[in-house]
C-alpha positions as CSV (number, residue, x, y, z in Angstrom):
1,M,50.1,-56.0,50.7
2,F,51.1,-58.8,50.1
3,P,50.4,-61.7,49.8
4,A,46.5,-60.1,48.0
5,N,43.5,-62.2,48.9
6,V,40.3,-62.4,46.7
7,E,38.3,-60.0,47.6
8,T,40.7,-57.6,48.0
9,L,41.2,-58.5,44.1
10,C,38.1,-58.9,43.3
11,S,37.3,-55.2,44.2
12,F,40.6,-53.8,42.5
13,L,39.4,-55.4,39.2
14,I,36.4,-54.3,38.9
15,D,37.6,-50.4,40.1
16,Q,40.1,-50.8,37.1
17,G,38.0,-51.5,34.9
18,R,35.5,-48.5,35.1
19,S,38.4,-47.0,34.0
20,H,40.6,-49.1,31.8
21,A,40.8,-51.0,29.0
22,P,40.0,-54.6,29.4
23,S,43.3,-55.8,28.7
24,T,44.7,-52.8,31.1
25,V,43.3,-54.8,33.5
26,R,44.3,-58.4,32.5
27,R,48.2,-56.9,31.7
28,R,47.7,-55.7,35.8
29,L,46.3,-59.3,37.1
30,Y,49.3,-60.9,35.3
31,A,52.1,-58.9,37.2
32,I,50.1,-59.1,40.5
33,R,50.3,-63.0,39.7
34,K,54.1,-62.5,38.7
35,V,55.0,-60.7,41.7
36,H,53.1,-63.4,44.0
37,R,55.8,-66.0,42.5
38,L,58.8,-64.1,42.7
39,L,57.9,-63.6,46.7
40,G,57.0,-67.3,47.2
41,L,53.4,-66.6,48.0
42,G,49.9,-68.6,47.5
43,D,49.1,-67.1,44.7
44,P,45.2,-65.9,44.8
45,T,44.8,-65.0,41.2
46,Y,43.8,-68.0,39.9
47,D,40.6,-68.0,42.0
48,E,37.4,-68.8,40.6
49,E,36.2,-65.6,42.1
50,V,39.4,-63.9,40.1
51,N,38.2,-65.2,37.3
52,L,34.3,-63.9,37.2
53,A,35.6,-60.9,38.2
54,L,37.8,-60.5,35.2
55,R,35.1,-61.9,33.0
56,R,32.6,-58.8,33.9
57,V,35.1,-56.7,33.1
58,R,35.4,-58.2,30.3
59,R,31.5,-58.4,29.4
60,S,31.2,-54.8,30.7
61,K,33.8,-53.2,27.7
62,P,33.4,-54.9,24.4
63,V,36.3,-54.0,22.8
64,R,37.7,-55.5,19.5
65,P,40.7,-55.4,19.3
66,K,42.9,-52.1,17.4
67,Q,44.4,-53.4,14.2
68,A,47.4,-52.5,12.3
69,K,46.3,-51.2,8.7
70,G,48.5,-54.1,5.9
71,L,51.4,-52.3,4.3
72,T,50.7,-54.8,1.0
73,R,52.7,-54.9,-1.3
74,D,51.4,-52.5,-3.6
75,Y,51.4,-50.0,-0.5
76,L,55.2,-51.2,0.0
77,D,56.1,-50.6,-4.0
78,R,54.7,-47.1,-3.2
79,F,56.5,-46.3,0.2
80,L,60.0,-47.3,-1.5
81,A,59.5,-45.2,-4.4
82,T,59.0,-42.1,-1.9
83,E,62.2,-42.4,-0.2
84,P,64.6,-40.1,-0.5
85,D,68.5,-40.8,-2.5
86,T,69.8,-40.3,1.0
87,P,71.6,-42.2,3.5
88,W,68.3,-42.8,5.0
89,G,66.3,-43.1,2.4
90,L,68.8,-46.1,1.5
91,R,68.1,-47.6,5.5
92,N,64.1,-47.2,5.0
93,R,63.7,-48.8,1.9
94,A,66.3,-51.6,3.3
95,M,63.9,-51.9,6.1
96,L,60.5,-51.8,4.7
97,S,61.7,-54.3,2.1
98,L,63.1,-57.0,4.5
99,G,60.4,-56.1,6.8
100,Y,57.6,-57.5,4.4
101,E,59.3,-60.4,3.0
102,L,60.4,-61.6,6.8
103,L,57.3,-60.7,8.4
104,T,58.9,-60.2,11.2
105,R,57.4,-58.1,13.9
106,R,59.6,-54.5,14.2
107,S,61.2,-56.0,17.6
108,E,62.6,-58.6,15.5
109,L,63.7,-56.1,12.4
110,V,65.8,-54.0,14.3
111,A,67.6,-56.7,16.3
112,L,68.5,-58.1,13.3
113,R,72.5,-58.2,13.2
114,L,74.9,-58.4,10.2
115,D,75.9,-62.5,11.0
116,D,71.9,-62.9,10.6
117,L,72.2,-63.0,7.1
118,E,73.4,-65.3,4.0
119,I,74.0,-64.4,0.5
120,R,73.1,-67.6,-1.0
121,E,73.9,-69.0,-4.6
122,D,71.4,-67.5,-6.6
123,G,72.0,-63.6,-4.8
124,T,69.1,-63.6,-2.7
125,L,69.0,-63.8,1.5
126,R,68.9,-66.5,4.0
127,V,67.9,-64.3,7.5
128,L,68.3,-66.1,10.7
129,I,65.4,-64.4,13.1
130,R,66.2,-64.9,16.2
131,R,64.5,-64.7,19.8
132,S,61.1,-63.5,19.4
133,K,57.6,-62.8,21.4
134,A,56.4,-66.2,20.0
135,D,60.1,-67.6,20.7
136,P,61.4,-67.4,24.5
137,F,63.5,-69.9,24.1
138,G,65.1,-68.5,21.1
139,E,65.3,-71.6,18.6
140,G,64.9,-68.7,16.2
141,R,63.4,-69.2,12.6
142,L,65.0,-69.4,8.8
143,A,63.3,-66.7,6.4
144,F,64.4,-65.7,2.7
145,T,64.3,-62.9,0.7
146,S,64.0,-61.5,-3.2
147,H,66.5,-60.6,-5.1
148,Q,65.4,-57.1,-5.2
149,T,65.1,-57.2,-0.9
150,A,68.9,-58.8,-1.3
151,T,70.1,-55.7,-3.0
152,L,68.3,-53.1,-1.2
153,V,70.6,-54.3,2.0
154,E,73.3,-54.9,-0.1
155,E,73.0,-51.3,-1.0
156,W,72.8,-50.3,2.7
157,I,75.3,-52.4,3.8
158,N,77.8,-50.6,1.6
159,W,77.6,-46.8,2.9
160,R,77.2,-47.9,6.2
161,G,80.4,-50.6,6.4
162,R,80.6,-53.8,7.8
163,H,81.7,-52.6,10.8
164,I,78.6,-52.1,12.9
165,D,77.1,-55.1,14.5
166,W,73.4,-54.1,13.8
167,L,72.5,-54.6,10.8
168,F,69.5,-51.5,11.0
169,C,71.7,-48.7,13.4
170,P,71.0,-44.9,13.8
171,I,72.0,-42.5,11.3
172,Y,73.9,-39.0,12.9
173,Q,75.0,-35.6,11.0
174,G,75.5,-38.3,7.8
175,K,77.2,-40.8,9.5
176,P,76.2,-44.5,10.6
177,I,75.8,-45.1,14.9
178,D,77.0,-48.2,16.3
179,R,73.9,-49.6,18.1
180,S,70.5,-50.1,17.2
181,L,67.6,-48.6,16.0
182,E,64.4,-48.3,18.6
183,T,61.6,-50.1,17.9
184,T,59.9,-46.1,17.4
185,A,62.2,-45.9,14.6
186,V,60.0,-48.8,12.1
187,K,56.9,-46.9,13.2
188,R,57.9,-43.5,12.1
189,V,59.6,-45.0,9.0
190,V,56.2,-46.4,8.0
191,K,53.8,-43.2,8.6
192,N,56.3,-41.2,7.2
193,A,56.2,-42.7,3.9
194,A,52.5,-42.9,4.2
195,K,52.4,-39.3,4.4
196,R,54.6,-38.3,1.7
197,L,51.6,-39.9,-1.1
198,G,49.3,-37.9,0.6
199,I,47.2,-40.5,1.9
200,D,44.2,-39.8,3.8
201,P,45.2,-38.8,7.6
202,D,42.8,-41.6,8.7
203,D,44.9,-44.2,6.9
204,V,48.4,-42.9,8.1
205,D,47.2,-43.3,11.4
206,A,46.0,-46.8,11.3
207,F,49.6,-48.0,9.5
208,S,52.2,-49.2,12.2
209,G,55.4,-50.3,12.7
210,H,53.2,-54.1,12.5
211,S,51.6,-53.1,9.3
212,M,54.6,-55.0,6.9
213,R,53.5,-58.2,8.6
214,V,49.9,-57.9,8.7
215,G,50.5,-56.7,4.7
216,A,52.6,-60.0,3.7
217,A,50.3,-62.5,5.8
218,Q,47.1,-60.9,3.7
219,D,49.4,-60.8,0.3
220,L,49.9,-64.6,1.0
221,L,46.3,-65.4,1.6
222,T,45.1,-63.6,-1.6
223,R,48.3,-65.5,-3.6
224,G,46.2,-69.1,-2.5
225,F,48.7,-69.5,0.7
226,D,46.7,-71.1,3.4
227,T,46.8,-70.3,6.7
228,A,49.5,-72.8,7.6
229,A,52.1,-71.8,5.0
230,I,51.5,-68.2,6.6
231,M,52.2,-69.3,10.6
232,R,55.2,-70.9,9.0
233,A,56.8,-68.2,7.4
234,G,55.5,-65.7,10.0
235,G,56.4,-67.4,13.3
236,W,53.0,-67.6,14.2
237,K,52.5,-70.2,17.0
238,S,48.2,-69.4,17.7
239,I,45.4,-69.1,15.0
240,N,43.6,-66.9,16.9
241,V,45.8,-63.2,16.0
242,L,46.5,-64.3,12.3
243,A,42.9,-64.7,12.1
244,R,42.1,-61.1,12.7
245,Y,45.3,-59.8,10.2
246,L,43.6,-62.0,7.2
247,E,39.7,-60.5,7.9
248,K,40.3,-58.3,5.5
249,A,42.2,-60.0,2.7
250,E,39.0,-62.7,2.9
251,H,37.2,-59.9,2.2
252,N,39.0,-59.1,-0.6
253,V,39.3,-62.8,-1.8
254,W,35.6,-63.6,-1.4
255,A,34.3,-60.2,-2.7
């Protein structure tokens, strides 16, 4: 029943905390907050008792955020070498290389369109990354590629043609399909490349569609770039998330 009262909400949070991760409980609290706003009702979710209940849930189950394994340059080169000389291999090589150099989230990568790419005089690409999780107003950010990545992207475009707006599209029975890839396809491409290399299964599990972004950030740190420069390159607004990505890279720098 809405509006919810503070006592009921606190009981709900504590009960949910017994069987769910704190992050799940927090998302459910935010959903309740959103419903109250949409209905134009008084919002009990900001009450101090509710805040205290959520803190108790977090303290009862301290959980370190799961970190995707970084797809660093060393991994990237080996992953690219495993891709077959097929249309799928053309697409996957371009996607892996571009995702790494642009430090994109997988949602940003599959959202790219042909119009977002511009060939520069030196043969590299300037890419406009449009609205993302950290850019709700769609201001976008510009990123740039190497010659190698520009060549891989051009090879893929030449095969699939320029009649499809989406940069990365599915392939069915050897033909490009006029729609964007699902975000889950990015994860499959990364994990399948890791499996072909014969990497330890635990490491394969640790790779995700986010691994290119993580690995590129780690490589920038080991090459001497400061945190501010890495945040600009990857479009981060908060230092907290980036700091988790860089922990292992910092260990390698100072080891």
